Phi, psi and omega in degrees: 000135178282127177265128179268121177244117186200153171281347178252081185299342182262016185292117175289330180292314179292321176297320177295316182295323177298316178297316178302310181302316180298319182288326176288326175299325180276009179064031175269083187295338178297339181302327180298318183282337179274327188259338178264132180294155174302332180262019180308137178224131172251137177278350180294317183295331175305325183270316193258339181207068186300337179299335179251006178302134180085000177260173179283110185256011181306320179301327179292325177295315179299314180300320179301310181297318181294318181294321177296314181299318179296325183279324187237079187303334181262021185305137167237151181232133176215152174261121186271329185206133172230141175229131182241136174220109183053241181266011180250140174232128173261122184238120172257124188230160180224135169249132176230147174180173179258127184278078179245357184260233184281166172302151175236118187051046176067017175262121181298149176305132183252344187079359182270153172289137180235139175235122179247121179239142179211166177231137178232138170253123187237134171264130181243130179225128177053039176079010181233146173284120185243344184209145186219136169233147177162181177284149176290161171282083185244072180291352176281016181254208182298131170116310185266319184261115180300131178082353182298327183272352185305312177301321181291314180293320180295320178298316180294325182284341180263347179281154179242142180296147177287139178274000000 
């Protein structure tokens, strides 16, 4: 269960986000369509997949959760921190599980414990999530794929600062 921590205990936005999180944790995929507005927009797709920017991406959220559940059968999801300012909510969340199921982002099961942490900034209007900023679900980066960061780290260690 997601615990809402706030100085504003009567926040309908935080209560709604807690309910959404609990339902997704319970594999209630319809929650995406009930809690995300029809006009939902994520700024992540502008950066990482511009071909789908401006389209209905709610199905992609469901696919992410299903893939994570399939990869980490003992997966848990929690919201670690929420901050609210007017119609914006900042949510720092964590997924934990053991990679014993299906591949995740083309990474074969390792049997290892995996922790995925992210932060989302959400705009909420009329009880619906309508806008999102945050990092992409890019597990093909540092942390999940062994060696994926090696070229970047090698490049950084050989570069010299400009004088």
